[in-house]
Structure formats: structure tokens, C-alpha cells
C-alpha positions as CSV (number, residue, x, y, z in Angstrom):
1,X,-135.3,-80.3,20.1
2,X,-132.7,-78.6,17.8
3,X,-133.3,-75.0,17.0
4,X,-132.9,-74.5,13.2
5,X,-130.0,-72.2,12.3
6,X,-132.2,-69.7,10.6
7,X,-134.3,-69.2,13.7
8,X,-131.2,-68.4,15.8
9,X,-130.2,-65.8,13.1
10,X,-133.8,-64.4,13.0
11,X,-133.7,-64.1,16.9
12,X,-130.4,-62.2,16.7
13,X,-131.7,-59.8,14.0
14,X,-135.0,-59.4,15.9
15,X,-133.1,-58.5,19.1
16,X,-130.9,-56.0,17.1
17,X,-134.0,-54.3,15.8
18,X,-135.6,-54.1,19.3
19,X,-132.3,-52.6,20.6
20,X,-132.6,-49.9,18.0
21,X,-129.5,-51.1,16.2
22,X,-131.6,-51.1,13.0
23,X,-134.1,-48.2,13.3
24,X,-137.4,-48.2,11.6
25,X,-137.2,-47.4,7.9
26,X,-133.6,-48.5,7.6
27,X,-132.2,-51.5,5.7
28,X,-130.9,-54.7,7.4
29,X,-127.5,-56.0,6.1
30,X,-127.6,-57.7,2.8
31,X,-128.2,-61.5,2.6
32,X,-124.5,-62.1,1.7
33,X,-123.4,-60.0,4.7
34,X,-125.8,-61.9,7.1
35,X,-124.5,-65.2,5.8
36,X,-120.9,-64.2,6.2
37,X,-121.3,-62.7,9.7
38,X,-123.2,-65.7,11.0
39,X,-121.2,-68.3,9.1
40,X,-124.3,-69.7,7.4
41,X,-125.4,-70.4,3.8
42,X,-127.2,-67.6,1.9
43,X,-130.4,-69.8,1.8
44,X,-130.4,-70.0,5.6
45,X,-130.1,-66.2,5.8
46,X,-133.0,-65.9,3.4
47,X,-135.1,-68.2,5.7
48,X,-134.3,-66.0,8.7
49,X,-135.4,-62.9,6.8
50,X,-138.6,-64.7,5.7
51,X,-139.4,-65.5,9.3
52,X,-139.1,-61.8,10.2
53,X,-141.2,-60.8,7.2
54,X,-143.9,-63.3,8.2
55,X,-144.0,-61.6,11.6
56,X,-144.5,-58.2,10.0
57,X,-141.3,-56.9,11.4
58,X,-139.6,-56.2,8.1
59,X,-140.5,-55.7,4.4
60,X,-138.5,-57.0,1.5
61,X,-138.6,-54.3,-1.1
62,X,-137.1,-54.7,-4.6
63,X,-133.9,-52.7,-5.1
64,X,-134.0,-51.5,-1.5
65,X,-133.4,-54.7,0.4
66,X,-134.9,-55.7,3.7
67,X,-136.4,-52.7,5.4
68,X,-137.4,-52.5,9.1
69,X,-141.1,-51.7,9.0
70,X,-142.2,-48.3,10.3
71,X,-144.8,-48.9,13.0
72,X,-147.8,-46.5,12.8
73,X,-149.4,-45.0,15.9
74,X,-152.5,-47.1,16.4
75,X,-156.0,-45.6,16.2
76,X,-158.3,-46.6,19.0
77,X,-161.8,-47.8,18.2
78,X,-163.8,-47.1,21.3
79,X,-166.6,-49.6,21.4
80,X,-169.1,-47.8,23.6
81,X,-171.6,-50.7,23.5
82,X,-174.1,-48.3,21.9
83,X,-175.5,-47.9,18.5
84,X,-175.6,-44.3,17.0
85,X,-177.5,-42.8,14.2
86,X,-176.9,-40.0,11.6
87,X,-178.5,-39.0,8.4
88,X,-177.0,-42.1,6.7
89,X,-178.4,-44.6,9.2
90,X,-177.1,-46.6,12.1
91,X,-173.4,-46.8,13.0
92,X,-171.4,-48.4,15.8
93,X,-168.2,-46.5,16.2
94,X,-167.7,-42.7,16.3
95,X,-164.2,-43.1,14.9
96,X,-165.5,-44.8,11.7
97,X,-168.6,-42.5,11.4
98,X,-166.9,-40.2,8.7
99,X,-165.8,-43.2,6.5
100,X,-167.6,-43.8,3.3
101,X,-168.0,-46.6,0.8
102,X,-165.2,-46.1,-1.8
103,X,-167.1,-48.1,-4.5
104,X,-170.5,-49.6,-5.0
105,X,-171.1,-52.7,-2.9
106,X,-170.6,-56.1,-4.5
107,X,-173.8,-58.2,-4.2
108,X,-173.7,-62.0,-4.6
109,X,-175.3,-65.2,-3.5
110,X,-172.9,-67.8,-2.1
111,X,-171.8,-69.7,0.9
112,X,-170.7,-67.9,4.0
113,X,-167.7,-68.6,6.2
114,X,-168.3,-71.5,8.6
115,X,-168.7,-69.4,11.7
116,X,-171.1,-67.1,9.9
117,X,-173.1,-70.0,8.5
118,X,-173.6,-71.3,12.0
119,X,-174.8,-67.9,13.3
120,X,-177.3,-67.6,10.5
121,X,-178.6,-71.1,11.0
122,X,-177.8,-72.0,7.4
123,X,-176.7,-75.4,6.3
124,X,-173.2,-76.2,5.1
125,X,-172.7,-74.7,1.6
126,X,-176.1,-73.1,1.7
127,X,-176.4,-69.8,-0.3
128,X,-176.8,-66.6,1.6
129,X,-176.9,-63.0,0.3
130,X,-173.4,-61.4,0.5
131,X,-173.1,-57.6,0.5
132,X,-169.4,-56.7,0.4
133,X,-168.1,-53.1,0.8
134,X,-164.8,-51.3,1.2
135,X,-164.8,-48.2,3.4
136,X,-162.3,-45.5,3.6
137,X,-161.4,-41.8,4.0
138,X,-163.7,-39.6,1.9
139,X,-160.8,-37.2,1.1
140,X,-157.8,-39.3,0.6
141,X,-159.8,-42.3,-0.7
142,X,-157.5,-44.6,1.3
143,X,-159.0,-48.0,2.0
144,X,-159.4,-48.6,5.8
145,X,-162.0,-51.2,6.4
146,X,-163.7,-54.2,4.6
147,X,-167.3,-54.8,5.7
148,X,-169.3,-57.8,4.5
149,X,-172.9,-58.4,5.5
150,X,-174.4,-61.9,5.2
151,X,-178.2,-62.2,5.2
152,X,-180.4,-65.3,4.8
153,X,-181.2,-65.7,1.1
154,X,-185.0,-66.3,1.7
155,X,-185.2,-63.1,3.7
156,X,-183.3,-60.9,1.2
157,X,-184.1,-62.4,-2.2
158,X,-186.4,-60.1,-4.3
159,X,-186.2,-57.2,-1.8
160,X,-184.2,-54.0,-1.8
161,X,-181.8,-55.8,0.5
162,X,-180.4,-57.5,-2.6
163,X,-179.9,-54.2,-4.5
164,X,-176.8,-52.1,-4.6
165,X,-178.6,-48.9,-3.5
166,X,-180.6,-49.7,-0.3
167,X,-181.6,-46.1,0.1
168,X,-181.4,-43.8,3.2
169,X,-180.7,-45.7,6.4
170,X,-179.2,-48.8,4.7
171,X,-180.1,-52.4,5.4
172,X,-181.0,-51.9,9.0
173,X,-183.8,-49.4,8.2
174,X,-185.0,-51.8,5.6
175,X,-185.0,-54.7,8.0
176,X,-187.0,-52.7,10.5
177,X,-189.4,-51.5,7.8
178,X,-189.9,-55.2,6.9
179,X,-191.1,-55.8,10.4
180,X,-188.0,-57.3,12.0
181,X,-187.3,-54.4,14.4
182,X,-186.4,-53.1,16.8
183,X,-183.2,-54.8,15.9
184,X,-180.7,-56.0,18.6
185,X,-177.0,-56.4,18.1
186,X,-174.1,-58.3,19.6
187,X,-170.4,-58.1,18.7
188,X,-167.4,-60.3,19.0
189,X,-163.8,-59.1,18.5
190,X,-161.1,-61.4,17.1
191,X,-158.3,-61.6,14.6
192,X,-157.0,-63.7,11.8
193,X,-154.5,-63.5,8.9
194,X,-155.8,-61.9,5.7
195,X,-156.4,-63.6,2.5
196,X,-154.3,-62.4,-0.4
197,X,-157.3,-60.4,-1.7
198,X,-157.9,-58.8,1.6
199,X,-154.3,-57.9,2.0
200,X,-154.2,-56.3,-1.4
201,X,-157.4,-54.3,-0.9
202,X,-156.2,-52.9,2.4
203,X,-152.6,-52.5,1.3
204,X,-151.4,-54.7,4.2
205,X,-147.7,-55.5,4.5
206,X,-146.8,-59.2,4.7
207,X,-147.3,-60.6,8.2
208,X,-149.9,-58.1,9.4
209,X,-153.1,-59.7,10.8
210,X,-156.7,-58.4,10.5
211,X,-158.6,-57.0,13.4
212,X,-162.1,-58.6,13.0
213,X,-165.4,-57.4,14.5
214,X,-168.3,-59.8,13.9
215,X,-171.7,-58.2,14.6
216,X,-174.8,-60.3,14.8
217,X,-178.2,-58.6,14.1
218,X,-181.3,-60.2,15.6
219,X,-184.9,-59.5,15.1
220,X,-187.5,-59.2,17.9
221,X,-188.4,-62.9,17.7
222,X,-184.7,-63.9,18.1
223,X,-184.0,-64.7,14.5
224,X,-180.6,-63.8,13.2
225,X,-181.2,-61.6,10.2
226,X,-177.7,-60.5,9.4
227,X,-174.1,-61.1,10.3
228,X,-171.6,-58.3,9.6
229,X,-167.9,-59.2,9.3
230,X,-165.7,-56.1,9.5
231,X,-162.0,-56.3,9.0
232,X,-159.2,-53.8,9.2
233,X,-155.4,-53.7,9.9
234,X,-154.5,-54.9,13.4
235,X,-151.3,-52.9,12.9
236,X,-153.3,-49.7,12.6
237,X,-156.3,-50.2,14.9
238,X,-157.0,-51.5,18.3
239,X,-160.2,-51.8,20.4
240,X,-160.5,-49.6,23.5
241,X,-163.1,-49.3,26.2
242,X,-163.4,-47.8,29.7
243,X,-163.4,-50.0,32.8
244,X,-165.9,-49.2,35.5
245,X,-166.2,-50.5,39.0
246,X,-168.7,-53.3,39.8
247,X,-170.4,-52.7,43.2
248,X,-168.3,-55.6,44.6
249,X,-165.2,-53.6,43.8
250,X,-166.1,-50.3,45.5
251,X,-163.4,-48.8,47.8
252,X,-163.7,-50.0,51.3
253,X,-161.8,-47.2,53.2
């Protein structure tokens, strides 16, 4: 299979960046210079830059050119497989505990994503209650995390779960007060590319994926009463955990 010319040029530029020939925060050569140096058309050079931009390796900035992205040191989210509590209610990560809602939550009825719909036991296109929040630093007001809760509409309709202000303890205290506790949680970690709206709300550069943590909340009778979909920059955050020895792996000497 022939390798398109733009991919060879992109590979050359990528290798030059990895060698440090183009340090972070500096500009790559202009499109006209790339085209001349590689004996290609300017459109082919643009396609090479577009591939690097889609990877999140560079940013195309008006009047500055193509800039090598500065990689931030990643913040580790240590999932301790525990749930914690403070005066605001339950939380699942000590790193995120100080974050606050930067605006009032958006409350709506509508269909959930397909994987969430399946977890809730809802039918295709069936309406669920959607509580959408954006969380961030209380001092800088910088958006850090998008958190969306999906709840079965029959469970939430006409209750405080469908109100913007759910009171102290949030929706988990409400669910337990409604007789669904003690609640049990499971989490799955994955990733996907952001929608344009998600990228704009989190100020994500082009090509940066979302780190996605999907938490399923189950009542005592095994009914799924909420699915929480938390998204943040995979360029800024990573999941960490300690590794312990199973009895089968104890030292033998």
C-alpha cells in the first residue's frame, strides 16, 4: 500500500519534534517552507500539519503559525476504590474534592448515550433525567471536569432529584432518603474524543481526547438508579492506583 506523501512529511516533522529540533512552544516552519523543503505542494504540506494537529501534537494559531503544543505535567487521580464524605456529601476522589460547580446544573429530560441507556435498563430513545454540571477550581474558576448524571425518569420526576438545588448531600443523600440505600457503586474508566461542545467547555486543544469515568449507582435491590459520566482532559489527568500482592505472588525466598 502506498504511503501518501503528506503522511511521510508528517512522520518527518513528528520525528523532528521528538528529537527536540522543534521545542515545545516554538513554531514549525511555514507551509511554504515545508512544501519547498520536501518538494511537495502546499496543500500536501497543509494535510501533513492537519494530521499532527489531529494527534494533538501541534496547534495552528492565527498569526503565529503552527506551534508545538506545550505538554502539561499530568495530575494523577488516585482511585482508592473507596467513597468519601464531607459536608457537601459523597465524593470519590480526594484530588477532585476541592472542585466546585462553576454554574448551576442544567436539568433536562432526554435520551441518554447508548451505553448509559443500556445500564439504566431504558429503551432506545426513552427519556431519562439528565443533570449536567461543569466543575472547576473555586479560585481560578477554570473548568476542569464535566459531570453528567442520568437517572430513570419515573424515579426522579416530581422529586427534588429534578430540581437544580438538591440540598445538602446532593442526589446520593436524596436517593438514600428515598429508600434506595445503602447505595453501591461501580466504575469503569475509558476514553473518547470530545464533542465540539465538550472541547469548548473544557478549552481542549484539537486532538486531545477525554478521560472518561462512568460510575453506576445501584440500590439495595440491584436496581440501577443513576449513571454518572465524568469527563476531563486526558492530556491533563491520568488514573493511578497502587498494586498489592495477591497471596499467590508472595516472595518465596
